[in-house]
N, CA, C and O atoms as CSV, one atom per row, in Angstrom:
chain,resi,resn,atom,element,x,y,z
A,1,MET,N,N,22.730,-64.949,73.738
A,1,MET,CA,C,23.036,-66.300,73.329
A,1,MET,C,C,22.660,-66.466,71.855
A,1,MET,O,O,21.545,-66.123,71.461
A,2,SER,N,N,23.565,-66.982,71.049
A,2,SER,CA,C,23.279,-67.159,69.634
A,2,SER,C,C,22.461,-68.427,69.420
A,2,SER,O,O,22.618,-69.422,70.128
A,3,ARG,N,N,21.596,-68.360,68.438
A,3,ARG,CA,C,20.726,-69.489,68.120
A,3,ARG,C,C,21.447,-70.414,67.136
A,3,ARG,O,O,22.274,-69.956,66.347
A,4,PRO,N,N,21.139,-71.704,67.178
A,4,PRO,CA,C,21.777,-72.647,66.255
A,4,PRO,C,C,21.384,-72.385,64.803
A,4,PRO,O,O,20.336,-71.811,64.508
A,5,GLN,N,N,22.250,-72.820,63.928
A,5,GLN,CA,C,22.007,-72.686,62.497
A,5,GLN,C,C,21.235,-73.893,61.974
A,5,GLN,O,O,21.284,-74.975,62.559
A,6,LYS,N,N,20.537,-73.699,60.888
A,6,LYS,CA,C,19.811,-74.777,60.218
A,6,LYS,C,C,20.790,-75.876,59.816
A,6,LYS,O,O,21.871,-75.598,59.296
A,7,LEU,N,N,20.399,-77.126,60.064
A,7,LEU,CA,C,21.252,-78.265,59.710
A,7,LEU,C,C,21.252,-78.494,58.205
A,7,LEU,O,O,20.256,-78.239,57.527
A,8,THR,N,N,22.373,-78.976,57.693
A,8,THR,CA,C,22.427,-79.339,56.278
A,8,THR,C,C,21.625,-80.617,56.074
A,8,THR,O,O,21.418,-81.367,57.028
A,9,PRO,N,N,21.173,-80.880,54.861
A,9,PRO,CA,C,20.436,-82.125,54.607
A,9,PRO,C,C,21.218,-83.376,55.013
A,9,PRO,O,O,20.636,-84.319,55.549
A,10,ASP,N,N,22.531,-83.393,54.763
A,10,ASP,CA,C,23.342,-84.556,55.136
A,10,ASP,C,C,23.411,-84.727,56.651
A,10,ASP,O,O,23.273,-85.838,57.161
A,11,ASP,N,N,23.628,-83.615,57.372
A,11,ASP,CA,C,23.660,-83.687,58.836
A,11,ASP,C,C,22.321,-84.160,59.387
A,11,ASP,O,O,22.271,-84.974,60.309
A,12,LEU,N,N,21.251,-83.650,58.822
A,12,LEU,CA,C,19.918,-84.017,59.284
A,12,LEU,C,C,19.645,-85.506,59.062
A,12,LEU,O,O,19.115,-86.178,59.946
A,13,THR,N,N,20.000,-86.012,57.905
A,13,THR,CA,C,19.809,-87.433,57.605
A,13,THR,C,C,20.577,-88.304,58.595
A,13,THR,O,O,20.049,-89.290,59.110
A,14,THR,N,N,21.821,-87.931,58.851
A,14,THR,CA,C,22.643,-88.685,59.792
A,14,THR,C,C,22.046,-88.657,61.190
A,14,THR,O,O,21.942,-89.695,61.844
A,15,ARG,N,N,21.660,-87.495,61.645
A,15,ARG,CA,C,21.133,-87.343,63.006
A,15,ARG,C,C,19.770,-87.997,63.184
A,15,ARG,O,O,19.467,-88.491,64.270
A,16,MET,N,N,18.951,-88.010,62.154
A,16,MET,CA,C,17.617,-88.614,62.270
A,16,MET,C,C,17.677,-90.122,62.437
A,16,MET,O,O,16.714,-90.730,62.903
A,17,ALA,N,N,18.783,-90.728,62.067
A,17,ALA,CA,C,18.935,-92.177,62.249
A,17,ALA,C,C,18.822,-92.548,63.721
A,17,ALA,O,O,18.441,-93.671,64.052
A,18,ALA,N,N,19.151,-91.612,64.604
A,18,ALA,CA,C,19.087,-91.861,66.050
A,18,ALA,C,C,17.735,-91.457,66.647
A,18,ALA,O,O,17.568,-91.467,67.867
A,19,LEU,N,N,16.774,-91.103,65.794
A,19,LEU,CA,C,15.452,-90.687,66.269
A,19,LEU,C,C,14.358,-91.561,65.660
A,19,LEU,O,O,13.587,-91.087,64.825
A,20,PRO,N,N,14.279,-92.824,66.062
A,20,PRO,CA,C,13.230,-93.677,65.503
A,20,PRO,C,C,11.852,-93.120,65.839
A,20,PRO,O,O,11.616,-92.626,66.942
A,21,GLY,N,N,10.955,-93.210,64.875
A,21,GLY,CA,C,9.604,-92.708,65.071
A,21,GLY,C,C,9.413,-91.292,64.553
A,21,GLY,O,O,8.282,-90.864,64.323
A,22,TRP,N,N,10.500,-90.565,64.370
A,22,TRP,CA,C,10.422,-89.209,63.838
A,22,TRP,C,C,10.609,-89.249,62.329
A,22,TRP,O,O,11.422,-90.022,61.822
A,23,THR,N,N,9.863,-88.421,61.613
A,23,THR,CA,C,9.979,-88.310,60.161
A,23,THR,C,C,10.108,-86.835,59.796
A,23,THR,O,O,9.951,-85.955,60.642
A,24,LEU,N,N,10.391,-86.587,58.543
A,24,LEU,CA,C,10.356,-85.223,58.022
A,24,LEU,C,C,9.011,-85.027,57.333
A,24,LEU,O,O,8.612,-85.824,56.484
A,25,LEU,N,N,8.325,-83.962,57.707
A,25,LEU,CA,C,7.034,-83.647,57.105
A,25,LEU,C,C,6.959,-82.139,56.932
A,25,LEU,O,O,6.994,-81.388,57.907
A,26,ASP,N,N,6.857,-81.709,55.694
A,26,ASP,CA,C,6.769,-80.276,55.387
A,26,ASP,C,C,7.917,-79.478,55.996
A,26,ASP,O,O,7.713,-78.370,56.492
A,27,GLY,N,N,9.124,-80.042,55.958
A,27,GLY,CA,C,10.302,-79.336,56.447
A,27,GLY,C,C,10.452,-79.302,57.957
A,27,GLY,O,O,11.247,-78.526,58.487
A,28,LYS,N,N,9.690,-80.142,58.655
A,28,LYS,CA,C,9.746,-80.181,60.114
A,28,LYS,C,C,9.954,-81.612,60.581
A,28,LYS,O,O,9.610,-82.564,59.882
A,29,LEU,N,N,10.527,-81.751,61.784
A,29,LEU,CA,C,10.547,-83.062,62.430
A,29,LEU,C,C,9.124,-83.340,62.898
A,29,LEU,O,O,8.479,-82.473,63.488
A,30,HIS,N,N,8.642,-84.536,62.635
A,30,HIS,CA,C,7.241,-84.862,62.927
A,30,HIS,C,C,7.154,-86.204,63.650
A,30,HIS,O,O,7.843,-87.164,63.303
A,31,ARG,N,N,6.294,-86.246,64.656
A,31,ARG,CA,C,6.033,-87.516,65.337
A,31,ARG,C,C,4.654,-87.465,65.975
A,31,ARG,O,O,4.185,-86.416,66.416
A,32,GLU,N,N,4.023,-88.626,66.008
A,32,GLU,CA,C,2.760,-88.786,66.713
A,32,GLU,C,C,2.981,-89.758,67.856
A,32,GLU,O,O,3.383,-90.902,67.644
A,33,PHE,N,N,2.717,-89.295,69.070
A,33,PHE,CA,C,2.830,-90.119,70.267
A,33,PHE,C,C,1.444,-90.613,70.644
A,33,PHE,O,O,0.460,-89.882,70.535
A,34,GLU,N,N,1.379,-91.859,71.088
A,34,GLU,CA,C,0.111,-92.423,71.549
A,34,GLU,C,C,0.277,-92.919,72.986
A,34,GLU,O,O,1.259,-93.582,73.318
A,35,PHE,N,N,-0.690,-92.588,73.820
A,35,PHE,CA,C,-0.665,-92.941,75.235
A,35,PHE,C,C,-1.917,-93.731,75.594
A,35,PHE,O,O,-2.805,-93.899,74.758
A,36,ARG,N,N,-1.993,-94.214,76.824
A,36,ARG,CA,C,-3.146,-95.011,77.253
A,36,ARG,C,C,-4.433,-94.210,77.285
A,36,ARG,O,O,-5.503,-94.728,76.968
A,37,ASP,N,N,-4.327,-92.935,77.671
A,37,ASP,CA,C,-5.528,-92.114,77.810
A,37,ASP,C,C,-5.146,-90.640,77.793
A,37,ASP,O,O,-3.980,-90.287,77.620
A,38,PHE,N,N,-6.143,-89.794,77.974
A,38,PHE,CA,C,-5.928,-88.351,77.937
A,38,PHE,C,C,-5.009,-87.879,79.057
A,38,PHE,O,O,-4.143,-87.034,78.832
A,39,VAL,N,N,-5.187,-88.410,80.246
A,39,VAL,CA,C,-4.381,-87.968,81.385
A,39,VAL,C,C,-2.904,-88.250,81.136
A,39,VAL,O,O,-2.054,-87.409,81.430
A,40,GLU,N,N,-2.594,-89.416,80.600
A,40,GLU,CA,C,-1.196,-89.738,80.302
A,40,GLU,C,C,-0.643,-88.823,79.199
A,40,GLU,O,O,0.494,-88.360,79.286
A,41,ALA,N,N,-1.446,-88.569,78.174
A,41,ALA,CA,C,-1.012,-87.683,77.085
A,41,ALA,C,C,-0.776,-86.269,77.606
A,41,ALA,O,O,0.218,-85.632,77.259
A,42,PHE,N,N,-1.689,-85.784,78.436
A,42,PHE,CA,C,-1.558,-84.436,78.967
A,42,PHE,C,C,-0.371,-84.339,79.933
A,42,PHE,O,O,0.316,-83.318,79.972
A,43,GLY,N,N,-0.136,-85.381,80.695
A,43,GLY,CA,C,1.028,-85.411,81.575
A,43,GLY,C,C,2.323,-85.310,80.778
A,43,GLY,O,O,3.245,-84.590,81.162
A,44,PHE,N,N,2.383,-86.037,79.665
A,44,PHE,CA,C,3.545,-85.955,78.780
A,44,PHE,C,C,3.734,-84.525,78.285
A,44,PHE,O,O,4.847,-83.999,78.293
A,45,MET,N,N,2.645,-83.905,77.856
A,45,MET,CA,C,2.735,-82.545,77.339
A,45,MET,C,C,3.214,-81.573,78.426
A,45,MET,O,O,3.988,-80.656,78.152
A,46,THR,N,N,2.754,-81.781,79.639
A,46,THR,CA,C,3.170,-80.913,80.738
A,46,THR,C,C,4.666,-81.040,80.987
A,46,THR,O,O,5.363,-80.035,81.127
A,47,ARG,N,N,5.162,-82.277,81.044
A,47,ARG,CA,C,6.601,-82.489,81.263
A,47,ARG,C,C,7.425,-81.937,80.092
A,47,ARG,O,O,8.471,-81.321,80.294
A,48,ALA,N,N,6.934,-82.168,78.865
A,48,ALA,CA,C,7.650,-81.677,77.683
A,48,ALA,C,C,7.635,-80.151,77.629
A,48,ALA,O,O,8.603,-79.540,77.176
A,49,ALA,N,N,6.548,-79.534,78.085
A,49,ALA,CA,C,6.463,-78.068,78.090
A,49,ALA,C,C,7.527,-77.470,79.005
A,49,ALA,O,O,8.112,-76.436,78.682
A,50,LEU,N,N,7.778,-78.106,80.132
A,50,LEU,CA,C,8.810,-77.606,81.048
A,50,LEU,C,C,10.196,-77.694,80.421
A,50,LEU,O,O,11.010,-76.783,80.577
A,51,VAL,N,N,10.464,-78.784,79.717
A,51,VAL,CA,C,11.750,-78.929,79.021
A,51,VAL,C,C,11.862,-77.879,77.916
A,51,VAL,O,O,12.889,-77.212,77.790
A,52,ALA,N,N,10.804,-77.736,77.118
A,52,ALA,CA,C,10.820,-76.770,76.016
A,52,ALA,C,C,11.048,-75.355,76.533
A,52,ALA,O,O,11.823,-74.594,75.953
A,53,GLU,N,N,10.379,-75.007,77.614
A,53,GLU,CA,C,10.535,-73.670,78.180
A,53,GLU,C,C,11.966,-73.451,78.663
A,53,GLU,O,O,12.522,-72.368,78.475
A,54,SER,N,N,12.565,-74.459,79.278
A,54,SER,CA,C,13.945,-74.316,79.756
A,54,SER,C,C,14.919,-74.145,78.596
A,54,SER,O,O,15.991,-73.564,78.764
A,55,MET,N,N,14.551,-74.650,77.420
A,55,MET,CA,C,15.377,-74.511,76.229
A,55,MET,C,C,15.051,-73.231,75.449
A,55,MET,O,O,15.765,-72.870,74.513
A,56,ASP,N,N,13.980,-72.558,75.837
A,56,ASP,CA,C,13.449,-71.416,75.083
A,56,ASP,C,C,13.185,-71.847,73.636
A,56,ASP,O,O,13.533,-71.154,72.680
A,57,HIS,N,N,12.554,-73.019,73.518
A,57,HIS,CA,C,12.273,-73.600,72.200
A,57,HIS,C,C,10.953,-74.353,72.302
A,57,HIS,O,O,10.847,-75.328,73.046
A,58,HIS,N,N,9.962,-73.911,71.566
A,58,HIS,CA,C,8.603,-74.383,71.791
A,58,HIS,C,C,8.057,-75.124,70.574
A,58,HIS,O,O,8.185,-74.655,69.443
A,59,PRO,N,N,7.447,-76.286,70.815
A,59,PRO,CA,C,6.948,-77.103,69.706
A,59,PRO,C,C,5.626,-76.586,69.151
A,59,PRO,O,O,4.878,-75.876,69.822
A,60,ASP,N,N,5.367,-76.963,67.916
A,60,ASP,CA,C,4.018,-76.872,67.358
A,60,ASP,C,C,3.414,-78.237,67.640
A,60,ASP,O,O,3.919,-79.249,67.154
A,61,TRP,N,N,2.341,-78.278,68.416
A,61,TRP,CA,C,1.780,-79.585,68.771
A,61,TRP,C,C,0.288,-79.486,69.006
A,61,TRP,O,O,-0.269,-78.402,69.183
A,62,SER,N,N,-0.344,-80.649,69.003
A,62,SER,CA,C,-1.770,-80.722,69.294
A,62,SER,C,C,-2.044,-82.022,70.030
A,62,SER,O,O,-1.254,-82.965,69.985
A,63,ASN,N,N,-3.177,-82.048,70.703
A,63,ASN,CA,C,-3.573,-83.213,71.488
A,63,ASN,C,C,-5.047,-83.499,71.265
A,63,ASN,O,O,-5.887,-82.605,71.368
A,64,VAL,N,N,-5.350,-84.740,70.961
A,64,VAL,CA,C,-6.722,-85.234,70.936
A,64,VAL,C,C,-6.716,-86.541,71.700
A,64,VAL,O,O,-6.061,-87.502,71.297
A,65,TRP,N,N,-7.435,-86.577,72.787
A,65,TRP,CA,C,-7.562,-87.694,73.717
A,65,TRP,C,C,-6.201,-88.287,74.057
A,65,TRP,O,O,-5.472,-87.705,74.861
A,66,ASN,N,N,-5.830,-89.436,73.468
A,66,ASN,CA,C,-4.591,-90.103,73.863
A,66,ASN,C,C,-3.440,-89.872,72.891
A,66,ASN,O,O,-2.409,-90.538,72.988
A,67,ARG,N,N,-3.596,-88.956,71.973
A,67,ARG,CA,C,-2.568,-88.709,70.963
A,67,ARG,C,C,-2.020,-87.293,71.084
A,67,ARG,O,O,-2.749,-86.335,71.344
A,68,VAL,N,N,-0.706,-87.200,70.885
A,68,VAL,CA,C,-0.040,-85.900,70.828
A,68,VAL,C,C,0.744,-85.867,69.516
A,68,VAL,O,O,1.605,-86.714,69.278
A,69,VAL,N,N,0.442,-84.896,68.680
A,69,VAL,CA,C,1.121,-84.733,67.395
A,69,VAL,C,C,2.086,-83.556,67.534
A,69,VAL,O,O,1.703,-82.463,67.951
A,70,VAL,N,N,3.348,-83.807,67.175
A,70,VAL,CA,C,4.406,-82.815,67.377
A,70,VAL,C,C,5.101,-82.519,66.050
A,70,VAL,O,O,5.427,-83.427,65.286
A,71,ASP,N,N,5.318,-81.232,65.794
A,71,ASP,CA,C,6.142,-80.771,64.678
A,71,ASP,C,C,7.178,-79.815,65.246
A,71,ASP,O,O,6.843,-78.885,65.980
A,72,LEU,N,N,8.439,-80.052,64.901
A,72,LEU,CA,C,9.533,-79.239,65.422
A,72,LEU,C,C,10.321,-78.600,64.286
A,72,LEU,O,O,10.723,-79.269,63.334
A,73,SER,N,N,10.531,-77.309,64.401
A,73,SER,CA,C,11.458,-76.580,63.541
A,73,SER,C,C,11.836,-75.304,64.279
A,73,SER,O,O,11.148,-74.876,65.206
A,74,THR,N,N,12.922,-74.718,63.859
A,74,THR,CA,C,13.373,-73.475,64.473
A,74,THR,C,C,13.025,-72.355,63.510
A,74,THR,O,O,13.704,-72.146,62.505
A,75,HIS,N,N,11.966,-71.645,63.831
A,75,HIS,CA,C,11.413,-70.661,62.900
A,75,HIS,C,C,12.430,-69.590,62.511
A,75,HIS,O,O,12.528,-69.231,61.337
A,76,ASP,N,N,13.192,-69.074,63.485
A,76,ASP,CA,C,14.129,-68.001,63.154
A,76,ASP,C,C,15.334,-68.487,62.353
A,76,ASP,O,O,16.063,-67.670,61.790
A,77,ALA,N,N,15.560,-69.813,62.290
A,77,ALA,CA,C,16.642,-70.364,61.466
A,77,ALA,C,C,16.113,-70.848,60.122
A,77,ALA,O,O,16.897,-71.158,59.225
A,78,GLY,N,N,14.814,-70.915,59.975
A,78,GLY,CA,C,14.229,-71.351,58.708
A,78,GLY,C,C,14.295,-72.839,58.471
A,78,GLY,O,O,14.297,-73.279,57.322
A,79,GLY,N,N,14.351,-73.634,59.536
A,79,GLY,CA,C,14.391,-75.085,59.363
A,79,GLY,C,C,14.770,-75.791,60.645
A,79,GLY,O,O,14.628,-75.243,61.739
A,80,ILE,N,N,15.246,-76.995,60.501
A,80,ILE,CA,C,15.567,-77.849,61.636
A,80,ILE,C,C,16.986,-77.579,62.110
A,80,ILE,O,O,17.923,-77.516,61.315
A,81,THR,N,N,17.126,-77.421,63.428
A,81,THR,CA,C,18.431,-77.145,64.038
A,81,THR,C,C,18.693,-78.149,65.159
A,81,THR,O,O,17.888,-79.039,65.434
A,82,GLU,N,N,19.833,-77.971,65.784
A,82,GLU,CA,C,20.212,-78.787,66.931
A,82,GLU,C,C,19.163,-78.693,68.042
A,82,GLU,O,O,18.917,-79.680,68.735
A,83,LEU,N,N,18.550,-77.541,68.221
A,83,LEU,CA,C,17.503,-77.392,69.237
A,83,LEU,C,C,16.357,-78.372,69.008
A,83,LEU,O,O,15.858,-78.977,69.957
A,84,ASP,N,N,15.943,-78.531,67.765
A,84,ASP,CA,C,14.851,-79.445,67.446
A,84,ASP,C,C,15.225,-80.885,67.763
A,84,ASP,O,O,14.416,-81.643,68.299
A,85,LEU,N,N,16.443,-81.253,67.432
A,85,LEU,CA,C,16.891,-82.618,67.713
A,85,LEU,C,C,16.965,-82.877,69.216
A,85,LEU,O,O,16.577,-83.947,69.686
A,86,ARG,N,N,17.462,-81.899,69.966
A,86,ARG,CA,C,17.535,-82.063,71.422
A,86,ARG,C,C,16.150,-82.157,72.041
A,86,ARG,O,O,15.933,-82.956,72.952
A,87,LEU,N,N,15.213,-81.353,71.560
A,87,LEU,CA,C,13.857,-81.427,72.092
A,87,LEU,C,C,13.192,-82.751,71.709
A,87,LEU,O,O,12.474,-83.335,72.520
A,88,ALA,N,N,13.418,-83.220,70.510
A,88,ALA,CA,C,12.881,-84.521,70.088
A,88,ALA,C,C,13.428,-85.641,70.970
A,88,ALA,O,O,12.676,-86.518,71.396
A,89,GLU,N,N,14.718,-85.617,71.244
A,89,GLU,CA,C,15.325,-86.634,72.122
A,89,GLU,C,C,14.712,-86.579,73.523
A,89,GLU,O,O,14.427,-87.613,74.126
A,90,SER,N,N,14.516,-85.370,74.028
A,90,SER,CA,C,13.899,-85.224,75.352
A,90,SER,C,C,12.476,-85.754,75.345
A,90,SER,O,O,12.066,-86.428,76.291
A,91,MET,N,N,11.722,-85.467,74.308
A,91,MET,CA,C,10.344,-85.955,74.225
A,91,MET,C,C,10.310,-87.476,74.166
A,91,MET,O,O,9.443,-88.104,74.773
A,92,ASP,N,N,11.248,-88.066,73.440
A,92,ASP,CA,C,11.318,-89.532,73.396
A,92,ASP,C,C,11.545,-90.113,74.790
A,92,ASP,O,O,10.890,-91.079,75.182
A,93,ARG,N,N,12.471,-89.521,75.532
A,93,ARG,CA,C,12.735,-89.997,76.896
A,93,ARG,C,C,11.492,-89.832,77.774
A,93,ARG,O,O,11.135,-90.739,78.526
A,94,LEU,N,N,10.841,-88.686,77.677
A,94,LEU,CA,C,9.651,-88.429,78.497
A,94,LEU,C,C,8.496,-89.372,78.134
A,94,LEU,O,O,7.729,-89.776,79.009
A,95,SER,N,N,8.374,-89.713,76.885
A,95,SER,CA,C,7.258,-90.567,76.465
A,95,SER,C,C,7.430,-92.011,76.941
A,95,SER,O,O,6.460,-92.759,77.061
A,96,SER,N,N,8.672,-92.381,77.207
A,96,SER,CA,C,8.914,-93.753,77.665
A,96,SER,C,C,9.092,-93.825,79.173
A,96,SER,O,O,9.458,-94.865,79.720
A,97,GLY,N,N,8.829,-92.709,79.834
A,97,GLY,CA,C,8.932,-92.688,81.288
A,97,GLY,C,C,10.327,-92.460,81.807
A,97,GLY,O,O,10.563,-92.524,83.013
A,98,GLY,N,N,11.290,-92.183,80.877
A,98,GLY,CA,C,12.680,-92.033,81.290
A,98,GLY,C,C,13.076,-90.711,81.647
A,98,GLY,O,O,14.231,-90.489,82.008
């Protein structure tokens, strides 16, 4: 299966309009999620890990108590690709209980 190509700056700008809460930071999609407590944050990470694994696309992330910090990029493409956008959309749905 071929991997997606890095998005052009124009494509990325257009697509990010549909991802409120996500920003560009150091060439990666970046977002900080906040939950009620550690259990809710860890539950989110568990659900997101299953989605990421099914996509064969894994986030750079960290967790401290009720916060999960996520950075997404496709390392073998050298930047942000369609995979990152799809994973970001999935994480948004999971964070809102959807």
